[in-house]
C-alpha positions in Angstrom: -14.8 -6.2 -9.2 -11.8 -6.0 -6.9 -8.5 -7.7 -6.6 -5.4 -7.5 -4.5 -2.1 -9.4 -4.2 -1.1 -11.1 -1.0 0.9 -13.9 0.4 -1.1 -16.9 1.8 1.9 -17.7 4.0 1.3 -14.6 6.1 -2.1 -14.6 7.9 -2.1 -10.9 8.9 -1.3 -9.8 5.3 -3.8 -12.2 3.8 -6.6 -11.1 6.1 -5.8 -7.5 5.4 -6.0 -8.1 1.6 -9.3 -10.0 2.0 -10.8 -7.3 4.2 -9.8 -4.6 1.6 -11.5 -6.6 -1.2 -14.6 -7.2 0.9 -14.8 -3.5 1.7 -14.5 -2.5 -1.9 -17.2 -5.0 -2.9 -19.6 -4.2 -0.1 -19.1 -7.5 1.8 -18.3 -11.1 1.1 -20.9 -13.7 0.2 -18.6 -16.3 -1.4 -15.0 -17.1 -0.6 -13.0 -19.2 -3.0 -9.9 -20.4 -1.3 -7.6 -21.3 -4.2 -4.0 -21.5 -3.0 -1.6 -24.1 -4.3 1.4 -25.2 -6.3 3.1 -28.5 -7.0 6.5 -29.7 -7.9 7.6 -33.3 -8.3 10.1 -34.4 -5.6 11.3 -37.9 -5.3 11.6 -39.9 -2.1 15.4 -39.6 -2.3 15.0 -35.8 -2.0 12.6 -35.9 1.0 14.6 -33.2 2.8 13.8 -30.7 0.1 12.3 -27.6 1.8 9.6 -27.3 -0.9 7.9 -30.4 0.6 6.9 -28.5 3.7 6.3 -25.3 1.7 3.6 -27.1 -0.4 1.8 -27.9 2.8 2.3 -24.3 3.9 0.7 -22.9 0.7 -1.7 -25.6 -0.4 -3.2 -26.5 3.0 -2.4 -23.7 5.4 -2.8 -20.9 2.8 -6.3 -22.0 2.1 -7.1 -22.5 5.8 -6.0 -19.0 6.5 -8.4 -17.6 3.9 -11.2 -19.8 5.4 -10.3 -18.5 8.9 -10.9 -14.9 7.6 -14.3 -15.7 6.0 -15.9 -18.1 8.5 -16.4 -15.7 11.4 -18.1 -13.3 9.0 -20.3 -15.9 7.5 -21.3 -17.2 10.9 -22.1 -13.6 12.1 -24.1 -12.7 9.0 -25.8 -16.1 8.9 -25.0 -16.5 5.2 -22.1 -17.1 2.9 -20.5 -19.9 0.9 -17.1 -21.4 1.4 -15.6 -22.8 -1.7 -12.2 -24.6 -1.5 -10.1 -25.7 -4.5 -8.5 -29.1 -3.9 -7.4 -31.6 -6.5 -8.3 -35.0 -7.9 -4.8 -35.8 -6.7 -6.3 -35.7 -3.2 -7.8 -39.2 -3.8 -4.7 -41.0 -5.0 -1.0 -40.8 -4.1 1.2 -40.2 -7.2 4.9 -40.8 -7.8 7.1 -37.9 -6.7 4.0 -36.0 -5.6 3.6 -36.9 -1.9 3.4 -33.4 -0.7 1.1 -32.2 -3.4 -1.3 -35.1 -3.0 -1.0 -35.1 0.8 -1.6 -31.4 1.2 -4.7 -31.5 -1.1 -6.0 -34.7 0.6 -5.8 -33.0 4.1 -7.5 -29.9 2.7 -10.3 -32.1 1.1 -11.0 -33.9 4.4 -10.9 -30.6 6.4 -13.3 -29.0 4.0 -15.7 -32.0 4.2 -15.7 -31.8 8.0 -16.5 -28.1 7.8 -19.4 -29.0 5.4 -20.9 -31.4 7.9 -20.7 -28.8 10.8 -21.8 -25.8 8.8 -24.8 -27.4 6.9 -27.2 -26.9 9.9 -26.1 -23.3 10.1 -27.1 -22.7 6.5 -23.5 -22.1 5.2 -22.7 -24.3 2.2 -19.2 -25.6 1.7 -18.0 -26.7 -1.7 -14.9 -28.7 -2.4 -13.6 -28.5 -6.0 -11.4 -31.5 -6.9 -10.0 -30.5 -10.2 -8.0 -32.4 -12.7 -5.4 -30.7 -14.8 -6.1 -27.0 -15.5 -4.0 -24.9 -17.9 -1.8 -22.7 -15.7 1.8 -22.1 -14.8 1.7 -25.6 -13.2 0.9 -27.2 -16.5 2.9 -25.1 -18.9 5.9 -27.4 -18.9 4.5 -30.9 -18.3 6.9 -33.6 -17.1 4.2 -36.2 -17.8 1.0 -36.5 -19.8 -1.9 -34.3 -18.8 -5.1 -36.1 -19.7 -8.3 -34.2 -20.0 -6.5 -30.8 -19.6 -9.2 -28.1 -18.9 -9.0 -24.4 -19.8 -9.1 -22.0 -16.9 -12.5 -20.8 -18.2 -13.9 -24.3 -18.2 -12.7 -24.9 -14.7 -14.1 -21.6 -13.5 -17.5 -22.3 -15.2 -17.7 -25.6 -13.4 -16.8 -24.1 -10.1 -19.4 -21.2 -10.5 -22.0 -23.8 -11.4 -21.1 -25.8 -8.2 -21.4 -22.7 -6.1 -24.8 -21.7 -7.6 -26.1 -25.2 -7.1 -24.7 -25.5 -3.5 -22.8 -28.7 -4.5 -20.7 -30.3 -1.9 -18.0 -32.1 -3.9 -17.4 -31.2 -7.5 -15.0 -33.7 -9.2 -14.1 -32.6 -12.7 -13.5 -33.4 -15.5 -15.6 -36.5 -15.0 -13.4 -38.9 -17.1 -10.4 -38.0 -15.0 -12.4 -38.1 -11.8 -13.6 -41.6 -12.7 -10.1 -42.8 -13.5 -8.7 -41.3 -10.2 -11.4 -42.8 -8.1 -11.0 -46.2 -9.8 -7.2 -46.1 -9.3 -7.7 -45.3 -5.6 -10.1 -48.2 -5.2 -7.6 -50.6 -6.7 
């Protein structure tokens, strides 16, 4: 196992960290781009700098990780891109425009990559998760239905990667409610 700390806002630093990890592990076969945070910001505070920062971290941070892995996967003819999005990518939520918007953009970007990379034999998985126990959910400002443990979320993601699933929407009750709400 290998790990390193880096800043997803800095492409050169992130790419260096990913390269060190890949070297320590003898290569990279799976990349899980899992960058994100969320804070609730009302429309009245739309000039809050955290609005753009959520896009910088949630969207651009993940895309920076993908931009590191993709040339390697294409060169080696194998690899699996896995990107963590959110069920919030399907439905706008009050005081969560930047979180929902950044995750929605990432979800669509990832789906487009899946279409393009499928014929090249490189699977792309999008993990649209509900609420997972983390620093984001430690002090909830609203109810967190169907809250999953980190272990449960990781298990579902690993299963999705092993099965080459495209979209993994979990937990299913929350996914159903979110999709139903979006359809309404």
